[in-house]
DSSP file (Angstrom, degrees, kcal/mol; ACC not computed):
  #  RESIDUE AA STRUCTURE BP1 BP2  ACC     N-H-->O    O-->H-N    N-H-->O    O-->H-N    TCO  KAPPA ALPHA  PHI   PSI    X-CA   Y-CA   Z-CA
    1    1 A M              0   0    0      0, 0.0     2,-0.5     0, 0.0     0, 0.0   0.000 360.0 360.0 360.0 136.3  -13.0   23.7  -38.6
    2    2 A V        -     0   0    0      2,-0.0     2,-0.5     0, 0.0     0, 0.0  -0.856 360.0-145.1-103.5 129.7  -12.6   20.0  -39.4
    3    3 A E        -     0   0    0     -2,-0.5     2,-0.6     2,-0.0     0, 0.0  -0.813   9.6-156.9 -94.9 130.0  -13.8   17.4  -36.8
    4    4 A V        -     0   0    0     -2,-0.5     2,-0.5     2,-0.0    -2,-0.0  -0.921   5.9-151.4-107.4 123.7  -11.8   14.3  -36.6
    5    5 A Q        -     0   0    0     -2,-0.6    -2,-0.0     0, 0.0     0, 0.0  -0.819   8.8-157.1 -96.9 129.0  -13.5   11.3  -35.2
    6    6 A R        -     0   0    0     -2,-0.5     3,-0.1     1,-0.1    -2,-0.0  -0.771  25.9-105.1-101.2 148.2  -11.4    8.8  -33.4
    7    7 A P        -     0   0    0      0, 0.0    -1,-0.1     0, 0.0     2,-0.0  -0.404  49.4 -90.6 -67.8 149.5  -12.4    5.2  -33.0
    8    8 A P        -     0   0    0      0, 0.0     2,-0.4     0, 0.0     0, 0.0  -0.317  40.6-124.3 -62.8 141.5  -13.5    4.3  -29.5
    9    9 A V        -     0   0    0     -3,-0.1     2,-0.3     1,-0.1    -3,-0.0  -0.699  24.5-111.9 -87.9 136.4  -10.8    3.1  -27.1
   10   10 A A        -     0   0    0     -2,-0.4     2,-0.2     1,-0.1    -1,-0.1  -0.522  36.1-137.9 -67.3 124.9  -11.3   -0.3  -25.5
   11   11 A T        -     0   0    0     -2,-0.3     2,-0.3     2,-0.0    -1,-0.1  -0.577  16.7-162.8 -88.3 150.3  -11.8    0.3  -21.8
   12   12 A S        -     0   0    0     -2,-0.2     0, 0.0     2,-0.2     0, 0.0  -0.954  23.1-135.6-129.4 149.0  -10.2   -1.8  -19.2
   13   13 A N  S    S+     0   0    0     -2,-0.3     2,-0.2     2,-0.1    -1,-0.1   0.741  84.1  75.5 -75.0 -22.8  -11.0   -2.2  -15.5
   14   14 A S  S    S-     0   0    0      1,-0.1    -2,-0.2     2,-0.0     0, 0.0  -0.577  88.7-107.2 -95.1 155.6   -7.4   -2.0  -14.4
   15   15 A H    >   -     0   0    0     -2,-0.2     3,-1.6     1,-0.1    -1,-0.1  -0.529  28.2-125.7 -73.0 141.8   -5.2    1.0  -14.2
   16   16 A P  T 3  S+     0   0    0      0, 0.0    -1,-0.1     0, 0.0    -2,-0.0   0.779 110.1  41.9 -65.2 -25.3   -2.5    1.1  -17.0
   17   17 A E  T 3  S+     0   0    0      2,-0.1     2,-0.1     0, 0.0    22,-0.0   0.125  86.2 138.8-105.4  20.8    0.3    1.5  -14.5
   18   18 A E    <   -     0   0    0     -3,-1.6     2,-0.4    22,-0.1    22,-0.2  -0.408  41.9-148.5 -71.0 137.5   -1.1   -1.0  -12.0
   19   19 A M  E     -A   39   0A   0     20,-3.4    20,-2.2    -2,-0.1     2,-0.3  -0.891  15.2-163.9-106.3 138.3    1.3   -3.5  -10.3
   20   20 A K  E     -A   38   0A   0     -2,-0.4     2,-0.4    18,-0.2    18,-0.2  -0.914  10.6-173.1-124.6 148.3    0.1   -6.9   -9.3
   21   21 A A  E     -A   37   0A   0     16,-2.2    16,-2.5    -2,-0.3     2,-0.4  -0.998   3.9-177.8-138.8 138.9    1.3   -9.7   -7.0
   22   22 A V  E     -A   36   0A   0     -2,-0.4     2,-0.3    14,-0.2    14,-0.2  -0.996   3.8-179.2-135.6 139.2    0.0  -13.2   -6.6
   23   23 A Y  E     -A   35   0A   0     12,-2.7    12,-2.3    -2,-0.4     2,-0.4  -0.990  14.6-161.2-139.8 152.2    1.1  -15.9   -4.2
   24   24 A D  E     -A   34   0A   0     -2,-0.3     2,-0.4    10,-0.2    10,-0.2  -1.000  12.1-173.9-128.1 129.4    0.2  -19.5   -3.4
   25   25 A L  E     -A   33   0A   0      8,-3.4     8,-3.7    -2,-0.4     2,-0.5  -0.987   2.2-170.5-129.3 123.5    1.3  -21.1   -0.1
   26   26 A R  E     -A   32   0A   0     -2,-0.4     2,-0.5     6,-0.2     6,-0.2  -0.952   4.6-173.6-115.1 132.7    0.8  -24.8    0.7
   27   27 A I  E  >  -A   31   0A   0      4,-2.7     4,-1.3    -2,-0.5     3,-0.4  -0.945  63.2 -42.8-123.7 106.8    1.4  -26.2    4.2
   28   28 A G  T  4 S-     0   0    0     -2,-0.5    -1,-0.0     1,-0.2     0, 0.0  -0.330  96.0 -53.0  70.6-155.9    1.1  -29.9    4.3
   29   29 A K  T  4 S+     0   0    0      1,-0.1    -1,-0.2    -3,-0.1     3,-0.0   0.721 132.6  39.7 -90.5 -23.3   -1.8  -31.6    2.5
   30   30 A H  T  4 S+     0   0    0     -3,-0.4     2,-0.6     1,-0.1    -2,-0.2   0.604  97.6  74.4-108.4 -13.0   -4.7  -29.7    3.9
   31   31 A V  E  <  +A   27   0A   0     -4,-1.3    -4,-2.7     2,-0.0     2,-0.4  -0.905  48.4 163.4-111.2 121.6   -3.7  -26.1    4.2
   32   32 A A  E     -A   26   0A   0     -2,-0.6     2,-0.4    -6,-0.2    -6,-0.2  -0.988  13.0-169.5-136.5 125.7   -3.5  -23.9    1.0
   33   33 A L  E     -A   25   0A   0     -8,-3.7    -8,-3.4    -2,-0.4     2,-0.4  -0.940   3.5-176.1-116.6 137.1   -3.4  -20.1    1.1
   34   34 A Q  E     +A   24   0A   0     -2,-0.4     2,-0.3   -10,-0.2   -10,-0.2  -0.985   8.7 167.4-130.2 142.6   -3.8  -17.9   -2.0
   35   35 A G  E     -A   23   0A   0    -12,-2.3   -12,-2.7    -2,-0.4     2,-0.3  -0.992  12.3-173.5-151.6 158.0   -3.5  -14.2   -2.1
   36   36 A S  E     -A   22   0A   0     -2,-0.3     2,-0.3   -14,-0.2   -14,-0.2  -0.987   3.9-167.3-149.7 156.1   -3.2  -11.3   -4.6
   37   37 A A  E     -A   21   0A   0    -16,-2.5   -16,-2.2    -2,-0.3     2,-0.4  -0.994   4.0-163.2-145.1 148.4   -2.6   -7.6   -4.4
   38   38 A R  E     +A   20   0A   0     -2,-0.3     2,-0.3   -18,-0.2   -18,-0.2  -0.993  17.1 162.8-131.2 140.5   -2.9   -4.6   -6.8
   39   39 A I  E     -A   19   0A   0    -20,-2.2   -20,-3.4    -2,-0.4    -2,-0.0  -0.988  25.0-140.3-154.6 149.7   -1.4   -1.2   -6.3
   40   40 A T     >  -     0   0    0     -2,-0.3     4,-1.9   -22,-0.2     3,-0.3  -0.654  36.8-103.9-103.1 164.6   -0.6    1.9   -8.4
   41   41 A P  H  > S+     0   0    0      0, 0.0     4,-2.0     0, 0.0     5,-0.1   0.866 123.9  54.6 -56.9 -36.1    2.5    4.0   -8.1
   42   42 A A  H  > S+     0   0    0      1,-0.2     4,-2.4     2,-0.2     5,-0.2   0.874 106.1  52.5 -65.1 -36.0    0.4    6.7   -6.4
   43   43 A G  H  > S+     0   0    0     -3,-0.3     4,-2.3     2,-0.2    -1,-0.2   0.868 106.3  52.9 -66.0 -36.9   -0.7    4.1   -3.9
   44   44 A V  H  X S+     0   0    0     -4,-1.9     4,-2.2     2,-0.2    -2,-0.2   0.920 110.7  47.2 -63.6 -43.6    2.9    3.2   -3.2
   45   45 A I  H  X S+     0   0    0     -4,-2.0     4,-2.2     2,-0.2    -2,-0.2   0.927 112.7  48.4 -64.7 -45.1    3.7    6.8   -2.5
   46   46 A C  H  X S+     0   0    0     -4,-2.4     4,-2.3     1,-0.2    -1,-0.2   0.881 110.6  51.7 -63.7 -37.9    0.7    7.3   -0.2
   47   47 A T  H  X S+     0   0    0     -4,-2.3     4,-2.6     2,-0.2    -1,-0.2   0.912 109.2  50.3 -64.2 -42.1    1.6    4.1    1.7
   48   48 A G  H  X S+     0   0    0     -4,-2.2     4,-2.3     1,-0.2    -2,-0.2   0.899 111.0  48.6 -62.4 -41.5    5.1    5.3    2.2
   49   49 A I  H  X S+     0   0    0     -4,-2.2     4,-2.0     2,-0.2    -2,-0.2   0.915 112.6  48.4 -64.8 -42.8    3.8    8.7    3.6
   50   50 A A  H  X S+     0   0    0     -4,-2.3     4,-2.1     2,-0.2    -2,-0.2   0.914 112.4  47.9 -65.3 -42.9    1.4    7.0    5.9
   51   51 A V  H  X S+     0   0    0     -4,-2.6     4,-2.4     1,-0.2    -1,-0.2   0.913 111.7  49.8 -65.3 -41.9    4.0    4.5    7.3
   52   52 A S  H  X S+     0   0    0     -4,-2.3     4,-2.2     1,-0.2    -1,-0.2   0.875 109.7  51.8 -66.2 -35.2    6.5    7.3    7.8
   53   53 A A  H  X S+     0   0    0     -4,-2.0     4,-2.2     2,-0.2    -1,-0.2   0.895 110.8  48.2 -66.0 -39.4    3.9    9.4    9.7
   54   54 A M  H  X S+     0   0    0     -4,-2.1     4,-2.7     2,-0.2    -2,-0.2   0.907 111.0  49.9 -67.4 -40.8    3.1    6.4   11.9
   55   55 A I  H  X S+     0   0    0     -4,-2.4     4,-2.1     2,-0.2    -2,-0.2   0.910 111.0  50.0 -63.5 -41.3    6.8    5.8   12.7
   56   56 A L  H  X S+     0   0    0     -4,-2.2     4,-2.0     2,-0.2    -2,-0.2   0.919 111.8  47.8 -61.9 -44.1    7.2    9.5   13.5
   57   57 A A  H  X S+     0   0    0     -4,-2.2     4,-2.3     1,-0.2    -2,-0.2   0.910 111.3  49.8 -64.7 -42.7    4.2    9.4   15.9
   58   58 A F  H  X S+     0   0    0     -4,-2.7     4,-2.6     1,-0.2    -1,-0.2   0.863 108.3  54.7 -65.0 -34.2    5.4    6.2   17.6
   59   59 A G  H  X S+     0   0    0     -4,-2.1     4,-2.3     2,-0.2    -1,-0.2   0.921 108.8  47.1 -63.2 -44.1    8.8    7.8   18.0
   60   60 A F  H  X S+     0   0    0     -4,-2.0     4,-2.2     2,-0.2    -2,-0.2   0.905 113.1  49.5 -63.7 -41.2    7.3   10.8   19.8
   61   61 A L  H  X S+     0   0    0     -4,-2.3     4,-2.4     2,-0.2    -2,-0.2   0.921 111.0  49.2 -64.0 -43.2    5.2    8.5   22.0
   62   62 A A  H  X S+     0   0    0     -4,-2.6     4,-2.2     1,-0.2    -2,-0.2   0.903 112.5  47.3 -64.0 -41.1    8.2    6.4   22.9
   63   63 A S  H  X S+     0   0    0     -4,-2.3     4,-2.2     2,-0.2    -1,-0.2   0.875 111.8  50.8 -69.5 -35.2   10.3    9.4   23.8
   64   64 A A  H  X S+     0   0    0     -4,-2.2     4,-2.2     2,-0.2    -2,-0.2   0.900 111.0  48.5 -67.5 -40.0    7.4   10.9   25.9
   65   65 A V  H  X S+     0   0    0     -4,-2.4     4,-2.3     2,-0.2    -2,-0.2   0.915 112.4  48.0 -66.1 -42.7    6.9    7.6   27.8
   66   66 A S  H  X S+     0   0    0     -4,-2.2     4,-1.9     2,-0.2    -2,-0.2   0.894 112.2  49.3 -67.9 -37.9   10.7    7.3   28.5
   67   67 A R  H  X S+     0   0    0     -4,-2.2     4,-1.9     1,-0.2    -1,-0.2   0.895 111.8  49.3 -64.7 -39.4   10.8   11.0   29.7
   68   68 A R  H  X S+     0   0    0     -4,-2.2     4,-1.3     2,-0.2    -2,-0.2   0.885 109.3  51.9 -67.9 -38.1    7.8   10.4   31.9
   69   69 A A  H  X S+     0   0    0     -4,-2.3     4,-0.6     1,-0.2    -1,-0.2   0.895 111.9  46.4 -65.4 -39.6    9.4    7.3   33.4
   70   70 A Y  H  < S+     0   0    0     -4,-1.9     3,-0.4     1,-0.2    -1,-0.2   0.835 109.9  53.6 -71.8 -32.0   12.6    9.1   34.2
   71   71 A S  H  < S+     0   0    0     -4,-1.9    -1,-0.2     1,-0.2    -2,-0.2   0.762 102.6  58.0 -75.9 -23.3   10.8   12.1   35.8
   72   72 A E  H  <        0   0    0     -4,-1.3    -1,-0.2     1,-0.2    -2,-0.2   0.715 360.0 360.0 -77.6 -20.5    8.8    9.9   38.2
   73   73 A D     <        0   0    0     -4,-0.6    -1,-0.2    -3,-0.4    -2,-0.1   0.479 360.0 360.0 -75.6 360.0   12.0    8.4   39.8
């Protein structure tokens, strides 16, 4: 069996499929806001699942409150 040695791969701190966003916002002369965000495709999917679960839960709560309000009258 022949062993093939590969050269070491340069490591990076960021994920190869990482998406980045940066913004700068100035309001007048004295207020300056800067922000940045990083997310991977898996993070986008997990965020979508979490938001849809919260919307579903709020929908059930809203319907329960409206049913309770009508039943008390």
